[in-house]
C-alpha positions in Angstrom: -25.2 -14.9 -82.9 -24.1 -13.3 -79.8 -21.3 -14.8 -77.9 -22.0 -16.0 -74.4 -19.5 -16.1 -71.6 -19.4 -18.4 -68.7 -18.7 -16.7 -65.4 -15.6 -17.9 -63.7 -15.8 -18.6 -60.0 -13.2 -16.8 -58.0 -12.0 -18.9 -55.1 -12.4 -17.1 -51.8 -10.6 -17.7 -48.5 -10.8 -21.2 -47.2 -13.6 -21.9 -44.7 -12.2 -22.5 -41.2 -12.5 -26.1 -40.1 -11.9 -27.9 -36.9 -8.5 -29.6 -37.2 -9.0 -33.3 -37.7 -6.8 -35.6 -35.7 -5.9 -38.8 -37.6 -4.4 -42.0 -36.4 -5.5 -45.1 -34.4 -5.8 -43.1 -31.1 -7.7 -40.1 -32.5 -10.9 -41.3 -30.8 -9.3 -41.0 -27.4 -8.2 -37.4 -27.8 -11.4 -35.6 -26.7 -12.1 -38.1 -23.9 -8.5 -37.7 -22.7 -8.8 -33.9 -22.9 -12.1 -34.0 -20.9 -10.4 -36.1 -18.1 -7.4 -33.8 -18.2 -9.6 -30.7 -17.8 -11.1 -32.3 -14.7 -7.6 -33.1 -13.3 -6.6 -29.5 -13.9 -9.7 -28.3 -11.9 -8.7 -30.5 -9.0 -5.1 -29.1 -9.1 -6.6 -25.6 -8.9 -8.0 -26.3 -5.4 -6.2 -26.0 -2.0 -3.8 -26.7 -0.5 -2.1 -25.9 -3.9 -2.1 -22.1 -4.7 -2.8 -22.9 -8.3 -6.2 -21.2 -8.6 -5.4 -19.9 -12.1 -5.4 -23.5 -13.4 -9.2 -23.3 -13.4 -9.0 -21.0 -16.5 -7.0 -23.3 -18.8 -9.1 -26.2 -17.4 -12.3 -24.6 -18.6 -10.7 -23.5 -21.9 -9.8 -27.1 -22.5 -13.2 -28.2 -21.5 -14.7 -25.7 -24.0 -12.6 -27.2 -26.8 -13.8 -30.6 -25.8 -17.5 -29.8 -25.7 -18.0 -27.0 -28.3 -20.1 -28.3 -31.2 -20.6 -31.8 -29.7 -23.9 -33.4 -29.6 -25.6 -33.4 -26.1 -25.1 -37.2 -25.7 -21.4 -36.8 -26.4 -21.3 -33.9 -24.0 -22.7 -36.1 -21.3 -20.1 -38.7 -21.8 -17.2 -36.2 -22.0 -18.6 -34.4 -18.9 -18.7 -37.6 -16.9 -15.0 -38.1 -17.7 -14.3 -34.5 -16.7 -16.3 -34.9 -13.5 -14.4 -38.1 -12.5 -11.1 -36.5 -13.3 -12.1 -33.6 -11.0 -14.0 -35.2 -8.1 -12.3 -38.6 -7.7 -9.1 -37.0 -6.4 -10.9 -34.0 -4.7 -13.1 -36.3 -2.6 -10.6 -39.1 -1.9 -10.7 -38.0 1.8 -14.2 -39.4 2.1 -12.8 -42.9 2.0 -10.1 -42.2 4.5 -11.7 -44.4 7.2 -14.6 -46.2 5.6 -13.0 -47.6 2.5 -13.2 -47.1 -1.3 -16.8 -47.9 -1.9 -18.4 -44.8 -0.3 -15.7 -42.6 -1.9 -16.3 -44.1 -5.4 -20.1 -43.9 -5.0 -20.1 -40.3 -3.9 -17.6 -39.2 -6.6 -19.6 -41.0 -9.3 -23.0 -39.6 -8.2 -21.5 -36.0 -8.1 -19.8 -36.6 -11.5 -23.2 -37.4 -13.0 -24.2 -33.9 -12.1 -21.1 -32.6 -13.9 -22.0 -34.8 -16.9 -25.5 -33.4 -17.1 -24.1 -29.9 -16.8 -21.7 -30.6 -19.7 -24.6 -31.9 -21.8 -26.1 -28.5 -21.3 -22.8 -26.8 -22.2 -22.6 -28.8 -25.4 -26.2 -27.9 -26.3 -25.7 -24.1 -25.9 -22.2 -24.1 -27.5 -23.8 -23.5 -30.9 -25.4 -20.3 -29.8 -23.9 -16.8 -30.4 -22.1 -15.6 -27.2 -22.1 -19.3 -26.1 -19.5 -18.8 -23.3 -22.0 -16.6 -21.4 -24.7 -19.3 -21.6 -22.3 -22.1 -20.9 -21.0 -20.4 -17.7 -24.6 -19.9 -16.6 -25.4 -23.6 -17.2 -22.4 -24.5 -15.0 -23.8 -22.4 -12.2 -27.2 -24.0 -12.7 -25.5 -27.4 -12.4 -23.8 -26.4 -9.2 -27.1 -25.1 -7.8 -28.8 -28.4 -8.4 -25.8 -30.4 -6.9 -26.0 -28.2 -3.8 -29.6 -29.2 -3.2 -30.2 -32.8 -4.2 -30.1 -35.6 -3.1 -30.4 -35.6 0.7 -30.0 -31.8 0.9 -27.2 -31.6 -1.6 -23.4 -31.7 -1.6 -21.8 -28.4 -2.7 -18.2 -29.6 -2.1 -16.1 -28.7 -5.2 -18.0 -25.5 -6.2 -15.6 -23.6 -8.5 -15.8 -20.6 -6.1 -14.2 -22.7 -3.3 -11.0 -23.0 -5.3 -10.5 -19.3 -5.7 -9.6 -18.2 -2.1 -6.2 -17.0 -3.4 -7.4 -15.8 -6.8 -7.9 -12.4 -8.3 -11.7 -13.1 -8.7 -12.3 -13.4 -5.0 -13.8 -9.9 -4.5 -16.7 -11.0 -6.7 -17.9 -13.1 -3.7 -19.0 -9.9 -2.1 -21.0 -8.9 -5.2 -23.1 -12.1 -5.6 -21.7 -14.9 -3.5 -20.3 -18.2 -4.7 -22.6 -18.2 -7.8 -21.2 -15.0 -9.2 -17.6 -15.9 -8.3 -17.9 -19.3 -9.9 -19.6 -17.8 -13.0 -16.8 -15.3 -13.5 -14.1 -18.0 -13.5 -16.0 -20.3 -15.8 -16.9 -17.5 -18.2 -13.3 -16.4 -18.3 -12.1 -19.9 -19.1 -14.6 -20.5 -21.9 -14.0 -17.0 -23.2 -10.2 -17.7 -23.4 -10.9 -20.7 -25.6 -13.4 -18.9 -27.8 -11.1 -15.9 -28.2 -8.2 -18.1 -29.2 -10.3 -20.1 -31.6 -11.6 -16.9 -33.3 -8.2 -15.4 -33.5 -6.9 -18.5 -35.3 -9.8 -18.5 -37.6 -9.4 -14.8 -38.4 -5.7 -15.5 -39.2 -6.6 -18.4 -41.5 -9.4 -16.6 -43.4 -8.5 -13.0 -43.0 -12.1 -12.1 -43.0 -13.8 -13.1 -39.7 -16.2 -10.5 -38.5 -14.9 -8.5 -35.5 -18.2 -8.7 -33.5 -17.8 -12.4 -32.4 -14.1 -11.8 -31.5 -15.0 -8.7 -29.5 -17.7 -10.6 -27.6 -15.2 -13.4 -26.8 -12.7 -10.8 -25.6 -15.3 -9.2 -23.5 -16.1 -12.6 -21.8 -12.5 -12.7 -20.7 -12.1 -9.1 -19.7 -15.4 -8.5 -18.0 -14.8 -10.9 -15.1 -11.4 -9.5 -14.4 -12.7 -5.9 -14.6 -15.6 -6.8 -12.4 -13.3 -8.2 -9.8 -11.2 -5.1 -9.8 -14.4 -2.9 -9.5 -15.5 -5.1 -6.5 -12.3 -4.4 -4.5 -13.9 -1.5 -2.5 -16.4 -4.0 -1.1 -13.5 -5.9 0.6 -12.5 -4.1 3.8 -11.1 -4.9 7.2 -12.2 -1.6 8.7 -13.7 -2.1 12.3 -17.2 -0.7 11.9 -18.3 -1.8 15.4 -15.0 -1.8 17.3 -12.9 -4.9 17.8 -13.0 -8.1 19.8 -10.2 -10.2 21.1 -11.1 -13.8 20.3 -9.4 -17.2 21.2 -9.8 -20.4 19.2 -8.9 -23.6 21.1 -7.5 -26.7 19.3 -7.2 -29.4 21.9 -6.3 -32.3 19.5 -7.4 -35.9 19.5 -5.7 -39.0 20.9 -5.8 -40.8 17.6 -7.0 -40.3 14.0 -10.0 -41.7 12.2 -13.5 -42.7 13.2 -12.4 -44.4 16.4 -11.3 -41.1 18.0 -14.8 -41.1 19.5 -13.8 -44.1 21.6 -11.7 -41.8 23.7 -14.3 -39.0 24.1 -13.1 -38.1 27.6 -9.6 -37.7 26.4 -10.8 -35.3 23.7 -12.7 -33.2 26.3 -9.7 -33.2 28.6 -7.4 -32.0 25.8 -9.6 -28.9 25.3 -10.0 -28.3 29.0 -6.2 -28.5 29.5 -5.5 -26.2 26.5 -8.0 -23.6 27.8 -6.5 -23.7 31.3 -3.0 -23.2 29.8 -4.3 -20.2 27.9 -5.7 -18.9 31.2 -2.3 -19.3 32.8 -0.7 -17.5 29.8 -3.1 -14.6 30.2 -2.4 -14.4 33.9 1.4 -14.3 33.2 0.9 -11.6 30.5 2.1 -13.8 27.7 -1.3 -13.6 25.9 -4.0 -10.9 25.9 -7.2 -11.8 27.7 -9.8 -12.8 25.1 -13.4 -11.4 25.2 -14.7 -14.9 24.5 -13.3 -18.4 23.6 -14.4 -20.7 20.9 -14.1 -24.5 21.1 -14.5 -26.8 18.1 -17.4 -29.1 17.1 -17.3 -32.4 19.1 -14.9 -31.0 21.7 -17.2 -32.7 24.3 -18.9 -35.8 22.9 -20.0 -36.5 26.5 -23.3 -34.8 27.1 -22.7 -32.4 29.9 -26.4 -32.4 30.8 -26.2 -36.1 31.5 -22.6 -36.5 32.6 -21.7 -34.6 35.8 -17.9 -35.2 35.3 -18.0 -33.6 31.8 -20.0 -30.7 33.1 -17.5 -30.1 35.9 -14.5 -30.3 33.6 -16.0 -27.7 31.2 -17.1 -25.5 34.0 -13.6 -25.6 35.5 -12.0 -24.5 32.2 -14.5 -21.7 31.6 -14.1 -20.4 35.1 -10.3 -20.4 34.7 -10.4 -18.3 31.5 -13.2 -16.2 33.0 -15.1 -15.3 29.7 -18.0 -16.8 27.7 -17.0 -19.9 25.9 -18.7 -21.8 23.0 -18.5 -25.6 23.5 -19.2 -28.1 20.8 -21.1 -31.0 22.4 -23.2 -34.1 21.5 -26.5 -34.1 23.4 -28.1 -37.5 23.8 -31.7 -37.2 25.1 -33.3 -40.4 26.3 -35.5 -40.5 23.3 -35.3 -39.1 19.8 -32.2 -38.3 17.7 -28.9 -37.1 18.9 -28.0 -33.4 18.6 -24.8 -31.8 17.3 -25.0 -28.8 19.6 -23.0 -25.7 20.4 -23.4 -24.4 23.9 -22.9 -20.9 25.2 -21.2 -21.5 28.5 -20.9 -18.5 31.0 -18.3 -18.6 33.8 -20.9 -18.1 36.6 -24.0 -19.5 35.0 -23.0 -22.5 33.0 -24.8 -23.3 29.7 -27.3 -20.5 28.8 -28.0 -20.9 25.1 -27.7 -23.7 22.4 -27.5 -24.0 18.7 -28.3 -27.3 17.0 -26.6 -28.0 13.7 -29.3 -27.4 11.0 -27.8 -29.4 8.1 -26.7 -32.8 9.5 -24.5 -34.7 7.2 -26.0 -37.7 5.3 -24.1 -41.0 5.7 -22.0 -39.3 8.4 -24.4 -38.0 11.1 -27.4 -39.9 9.9 -27.9 -42.9 7.5 -30.6 -42.6 4.9 -31.9 -45.9 3.5 -29.8 -47.7 6.2 -30.9 -51.2 5.2 -29.9 -50.6 1.5 -26.6 -49.0 2.3 -25.7 -51.8 4.7 -25.6 -54.2 1.8 -22.7 -52.3 0.3 -20.9 -51.2 3.4 -21.1 -52.6 7.0 -19.5 -49.4 8.4 -22.9 -47.7 8.4 -23.6 -49.3 11.7 -20.8 -47.2 13.3 -23.5 -44.5 13.2 -25.7 -46.5 15.5 -28.0 -43.6 16.4 -28.9 -40.8 13.9 -28.5 -37.1 14.6 -31.5 -34.8 14.0 -31.3 -31.3 12.6 -32.0 -28.1 14.4 -34.4 -25.4 13.0 -33.1 -22.1 14.5 -30.4 -19.8 13.3 -27.4 -19.7 15.6 -26.3 -16.3 16.9 -24.9 -16.0 20.4 -24.3 -12.8 22.3 -20.8 -13.3 23.7 -19.8 -10.4 26.0 -21.6 -8.0 23.8 -20.5 -9.4 20.5 -23.1 -11.1 18.3 -21.3 -14.2 16.9 -22.9 -16.3 14.1 -22.5 -20.1 14.3 -22.0 -22.3 11.3 -21.1 -25.9 12.2 -18.4 -27.6 10.0 -20.1 -29.0 6.9 -22.7 -26.2 7.0 -20.0 -23.8 5.7 -20.4 -25.4 2.2 -24.0 -24.1 1.9 -24.6 -20.5 0.9 -27.6 -20.0 3.2 -25.9 -21.1 6.4 -23.5 -18.2 6.9 -25.8 -15.7 5.3 -28.6 -16.5 7.8 -26.3 -15.6 10.8 -25.3 -12.3 9.2 -28.9 -11.2 8.4 -29.7 -12.1 12.0 -27.1 -9.6 13.3 -23.8 -11.5 13.5 -20.8 -9.2 13.6 -18.4 -12.2 13.4 -18.8 -15.8 12.2 -17.5 -18.9 13.9 -17.2 -22.2 12.1 -16.4 -24.9 14.7 -15.3 -28.1 13.0 -14.1 -31.6 13.6 -11.8 -33.0 10.9 -10.2 -35.8 12.9 -12.2 -38.4 10.9 -10.3 -37.5 7.8 -6.8 -37.7 9.1 -4.1 -35.7 7.3 -6.0 -35.4 4.1 -6.7 -32.3 2.0 -10.2 -32.0 3.5 -9.2 -29.5 6.2 -7.6 -27.2 3.6 -10.5 -27.4 1.2 -12.9 -26.5 4.1 -10.6 -23.6 5.2 -10.8 -22.2 1.7 -14.6 -22.2 1.9 -14.3 -20.2 5.2 -12.1 -17.6 3.5 -14.6 -17.2 0.7 -17.4 -16.8 3.3 -15.4 -14.1 5.0 -15.2 -12.0 1.8 -18.8 -12.8 0.8 -20.2 -11.4 4.0 -17.4 -9.0 5.0 -17.0 -10.7 8.4 -14.1 -12.0 10.4 -14.4 -15.8 10.4 -12.9 -17.9 13.3 -12.4 -21.6 12.7 -11.7 -23.7 15.8 -10.9 -27.3 14.8 -10.3 -30.4 17.0 -7.2 -31.4 15.1 -7.1 -30.0 11.6 -6.1 -26.4 10.8 -7.6 -23.9 13.1 -7.5 -20.3 11.8 -8.6 -16.7 12.3 -9.6 -15.1 9.0 -10.0 -11.4 8.4 -13.0 -10.0 6.3 -10.7 -9.7 3.3 -10.0 -13.5 3.3 -6.5 -13.2 4.8 -5.5 -15.7 7.5 -3.8 -13.9 10.5 -3.4 -16.9 12.8 -3.4 -20.6 12.0 -2.4 -23.8 13.8 -0.7 -26.9 12.6 -2.4 -30.2 12.0 -2.9 -32.4 15.1 -1.2 -29.9 17.4 -2.7 -28.5 20.5 -2.9 -24.7 20.2 -4.7 -21.6 21.3 -5.0 -18.8 18.6 -5.6 -15.4 20.1 -6.1 -12.2 17.9 -7.8 -8.9 18.0 -10.2 -8.7 15.0 -12.5 -6.1 13.5 -16.3 -6.4 14.0 -18.5 -5.3 11.0 -22.2 -4.6 10.6 -22.6 -3.5 7.0 -24.1 -5.9 4.5 -22.4 -6.7 1.2 -24.5 -6.9 -2.0 -24.1 -10.7 -1.8 -25.6 -10.8 1.7 -28.5 -8.4 0.7 -29.4 -10.3 -2.4 -29.1 -13.8 -1.1 -30.2 -16.4 -3.7 -31.2 -13.7 -6.3 -27.9 -13.8 -8.3 -28.0 -17.6 -8.5 -31.6 -17.4 -9.7 -30.8 -14.9 -12.4 -27.9 -17.0 -13.7 -30.2 -20.0 -13.7 -32.7 -18.1 -15.7 -30.0 -17.2 -18.3 -29.0 -20.9 -18.4 -32.6 -22.0 -19.0 -33.0 -19.3 -21.6 -29.9 -20.6 -23.4 -31.0 -24.2 -23.2 -34.5 -23.2 -24.5 -32.9 -21.4 -27.4 -30.6 -24.3 -28.2 -33.6 -26.6 -28.2 -35.5 -24.3 -30.5 -32.6 -24.2 -32.9 -32.5 -28.0 -32.9 -36.2 -28.3 -33.7 -35.9 -25.8 -36.5 -32.9 -27.6 -38.0 -34.8 -31.0 -37.9 -37.9 -29.4 -39.6 -36.0 -27.6 -42.4 -33.6 -30.5 -43.0 -30.3 -30.2 -44.8 -30.1 -27.3 -47.2 -29.8 -28.1 -50.9 -26.8 -26.6 -52.7 
């Protein structure tokens, strides 16, 4: 008989496992982490200069979502969305109460929840940070379009005006900038996880670790490579521009009750600037920019308002853009910018193209009235314009983007592709008091400056008016609720950045990557259900 031997199994390195959290509160750890990641995202937005907090926020969100089932991803994403958007959008309830604020934040958080469902689904794929970041961009793209034309407030790119990734706005606009931040955050988590696993097992393949490291380094390297696209060189000479902030008599929605006082404030501040120019205290501007709603009295129907505006424009002696509300006898109101010449009066108009739902018009008015009677403060809806706004002001082509329109990628780009050498974003933030809204909007304007390599001038009724160079730096700014006139000589530029040339293409490509990842995740799920659990 021959002797037989039984092979002895040699134990290998332990398989890495997710650390299990025990104790009565262990079920709350991931939900708490999801809400904390949302709160960190909020803190990364202006007026706080904490842009870098977006990276640990997404790293924490990656830990929360990786390997979760899609249904769990949706619930965790809803908590992250509420943690982010409830504090970010609190200004929307400044004057109309908590119900509209909570409703808006909840609806927008549902988009974040759906996005996180997608992130959880693709988190089982190789190179999942890439697909997850693309899914986030797809979620933002949908949120910027539906419902009622979308609400892009809170796009990750808008929190990066002070960050190292900002030059990427010139490469592919807000989608590429946001993608880079999200990819870097998810990549940080994945790199850290793989390093810990490698340390525990001693045998983790280097390929996945290298891919995770690349997802961290590529956005930073790309931002450095994009720096040459950011320039303040004057390609078409310079212009001396003045932004007027007249201030309002009181805060809130009822500032409109003193429309004549608002107009008089802007007339008075323009006449004071004219006196300063005559005395040599200020250089004479080539043109003057007033904010949105600087004349809520229709100058075509109100001779006193027309005379007051004409007097101010004649005093300064240069073309002036006046924000006015036009009230035709029939049809909707118009939120209009008027090009007012010293000797000819109004010669051109731009009607705001994206009017704000629930602010400038009330969709489903009878339904909304059940929840909030304040809808009737908007007694007559505004209608949208349909033409791109570019005025020729003393030989300078100035693109016009009215207030809320700055949140939409197409609005600023349209003016540049139609020849604008400088962009103006006249705004009215008086409704939102001393909230963070004006700083959040100013950050958008800084991103738009880099995205299109244009000076951006922001005249505001009462918030923070500013003059922004094409590299995103603010060279002049006002205080809140303080009459002021900002005057600066700024560069005019005509070249087009890659972001301007490509338009929606980068967003579409990233959306295709996201859909490919979601399709791959779905196929893996189907295959797993068909094959069932493997037998030992």
